[in-house]
C-alpha positions in Angstrom: -35.0 -11.2 -18.2 -31.5 -12.3 -17.3 -31.1 -13.6 -13.7 -27.5 -13.4 -12.7 -25.7 -13.8 -9.4 -22.1 -14.0 -8.3 -20.6 -17.5 -8.5 -20.1 -19.6 -5.4 -16.6 -19.4 -3.9 -14.1 -21.3 -6.0 -10.4 -21.3 -6.8 -10.8 -19.1 -9.9 -8.7 -16.0 -10.8 -11.7 -13.8 -10.1 -12.3 -15.3 -6.7 -8.6 -15.1 -5.8 -8.7 -11.4 -6.8 -11.8 -10.9 -4.7 -10.1 -12.6 -1.7 -7.0 -10.4 -2.1 -9.2 -7.3 -2.2 -10.9 -8.3 0.9 -7.6 -8.9 2.7 -6.3 -5.5 1.6 -9.2 -3.5 2.9 -9.4 -5.2 6.3 -8.6 -2.5 8.8 -5.5 -2.7 11.0 -5.7 -4.3 14.3 -7.3 -2.4 17.2 -5.9 -3.0 20.7 -8.8 -4.8 22.3 -6.8 -7.8 23.4 -5.7 -9.8 26.3 -3.2 -8.1 28.6 -2.1 -11.5 30.0 -0.4 -12.5 26.7 0.4 -9.0 25.5 -2.0 -9.8 22.7 -4.0 -7.4 20.6 -6.9 -8.7 18.5 -9.0 -7.2 15.8 -12.8 -7.4 15.8 -12.6 -10.1 13.0 -10.7 -12.4 15.3 -13.4 -12.2 18.0 -16.0 -13.1 15.4 -13.9 -16.0 14.3 -13.6 -17.4 17.8 -17.3 -16.8 18.5 -18.2 -18.6 15.3 -16.7 -22.0 16.1 -18.9 -25.0 15.7 -20.7 -26.9 18.5 -17.8 -29.3 18.8 -15.3 -26.5 19.2 -13.8 -26.7 15.7 -12.3 -23.5 14.3 -11.8 -22.4 10.7 -9.1 -24.2 8.8 -7.6 -21.0 7.4 -5.5 -18.3 8.9 -7.7 -15.2 9.4 -7.7 -11.9 11.2 -4.8 -9.9 12.7 -3.0 -10.0 16.0 0.0 -8.2 17.6 2.1 -9.8 20.3 5.2 -8.6 22.1 8.6 -10.3 22.1 9.7 -11.4 25.5 13.1 -10.9 27.1 14.3 -14.1 25.4 13.2 -13.1 22.0 10.1 -15.4 22.0 6.7 -14.5 20.6 3.4 -16.3 21.1 1.6 -17.5 18.0 -2.1 -16.5 18.2 -4.2 -19.4 19.6 -6.4 -19.5 16.5 -3.3 -19.7 14.3 -1.9 -22.5 16.4 -5.2 -24.4 16.0 -4.8 -24.2 12.2 -1.2 -25.3 12.4 -2.2 -28.3 14.5 -4.8 -29.3 12.0 -2.3 -28.9 9.2 0.0 -31.4 11.0 3.4 -29.8 10.2 6.0 -30.3 12.9 7.0 -26.7 13.7 6.6 -23.5 11.7 7.9 -23.1 8.1 9.0 -19.5 7.4 10.6 -17.7 4.5 11.1 -14.0 3.6 8.2 -12.8 1.5 9.0 -12.3 -2.2 7.2 -9.0 -2.5 6.9 -7.4 1.0 9.0 -6.6 4.1 7.4 -9.5 5.9 7.9 -13.2 6.5 5.5 -15.9 5.2 4.7 -18.6 7.7 2.7 -21.8 7.6 3.0 -25.6 7.3 2.1 -28.2 4.7 -0.5 -26.0 3.0 2.1 -23.3 2.4 4.6 -25.8 1.1 2.0 -27.2 -1.3 1.5 -23.7 -2.7 5.3 -23.4 -3.2 5.4 -26.8 -4.9 2.6 -25.7 -7.2 4.4 -22.5 -8.1 7.7 -24.3 -8.9 5.8 -26.9 -11.0 4.9 -24.2 -13.4 8.5 -23.9 -14.5 10.6 -26.6 -16.2 13.1 -28.6 -14.1 16.5 -27.0 -14.0 15.3 -23.8 -15.6 16.7 -20.5 -14.4 13.3 -19.3 -13.2 12.8 -22.5 -11.1 16.3 -22.4 -9.6 15.9 -18.7 -8.7 12.5 -19.3 -7.0 13.7 -22.4 -5.2 16.7 -20.5 -3.9 14.5 -17.6 -2.7 11.8 -19.7 -1.2 13.7 -22.7 0.2 17.3 -21.4 0.5 16.3 -18.6 2.8 13.7 -20.6 4.7 13.8 -21.8 8.3 11.7 -24.3 10.4 11.1 -22.8 13.8 10.3 -25.0 16.8 7.0 -24.2 18.6 7.3 -24.7 22.4 4.6 -26.2 24.7 3.2 -22.7 25.2 2.8 -21.9 21.6 5.9 -19.6 21.3 8.7 -19.4 18.7 12.0 -17.8 18.8 12.5 -15.4 15.9 16.0 -15.7 14.5 18.1 -12.6 13.8 17.8 -13.0 10.0 14.0 -13.0 10.3 13.9 -10.0 12.6 16.3 -8.1 10.4 14.4 -8.8 7.2 11.1 -7.7 8.7 12.5 -4.9 10.8 11.1 -6.5 14.0 12.3 -5.1 17.3 9.8 -5.4 20.2 6.4 -6.3 18.7 5.2 -8.7 16.0 2.0 -8.3 13.9 0.4 -11.5 12.6 -1.8 -11.3 9.5 -3.8 -14.2 8.2 -3.8 -14.9 4.5 -5.8 -18.2 4.2 -3.3 -21.0 3.7 -0.5 -19.0 5.3 0.1 -16.0 7.5 2.6 -13.2 7.6 4.5 -11.6 10.4 5.3 -7.9 10.2 6.8 -5.1 12.2 3.6 -3.2 13.3 4.4 0.2 11.8 5.4 -1.4 8.5 2.1 -3.2 8.5 0.3 0.0 9.0 2.1 1.6 6.0 1.2 -1.5 4.0 -2.5 -1.1 4.8 -2.4 2.6 3.8 -0.9 1.7 0.5 -3.4 -1.1 0.1 -6.3 1.3 0.6 -5.0 3.5 -2.1 -4.8 0.5 -4.6 -8.0 -1.3 -3.7 -10.2 0.9 -5.9 -8.3 -0.4 -8.9 -8.8 -4.0 -7.8 -12.6 -3.4 -7.4 -12.7 -1.8 -10.8 -11.1 -5.0 -12.3 -13.7 -7.1 -10.5 -16.6 -5.0 -11.7 -15.4 -5.1 -15.3 -15.1 -8.9 -15.2 -18.6 -9.4 -13.8 -20.1 -6.8 -16.1 -18.7 -8.4 -19.2 -21.2 -10.3 -21.4 -19.3 -13.5 -21.0 -18.2 -12.7 -17.4 -18.4 -15.0 -14.4 -21.9 -16.3 -13.7 -23.5 -19.0 -11.7 -24.5 -22.3 -13.2 -28.1 -21.6 -12.2 -28.4 -18.4 -14.2 -31.1 -18.5 -16.8 -31.5 -16.4 -20.0 
């Protein structure tokens, strides 16, 4: 009899596809949050905070969803758990650039910049593809200053690109997070739910294949 189980988490195409599927089917944020900050927090965020270690460490990835309001000066508070990840990352400020494939803005620090560097490294220096990606990712990027209370001022180009007016939704994506206009994020989730079945079918076919992913401990 063949004993087979799913492989441990790793940076494989299958695992990345599984992670993407999980992110896509996560339900939109429910307004359970803190009135003091104008913050709305999803159930997953509460589990993340409650799951911190005995020394108070949080996870080192951006996870869950939050929605905050812009104040009268155009500032928005970065969720506390996201600030903790940024502090661990060590980047001075918040690196942001318009998303390449969504009406959102990608945000992060050194981890996000490393992903961009790895993407560019796949293309030959001075190639047209590399120049285009560099322009899109670095030419339109900004570094926002985070004040002592964990707030940033969203510039007009950022707000215009994402369609942000009065509220900002934050969505964790592991090494980075995105900011969205809340109603656009809702539409994005609706589209994602319609597509997630196809992603699951791809995963099932990969695992079902005779030479598909399997753990090192599997025995024939």
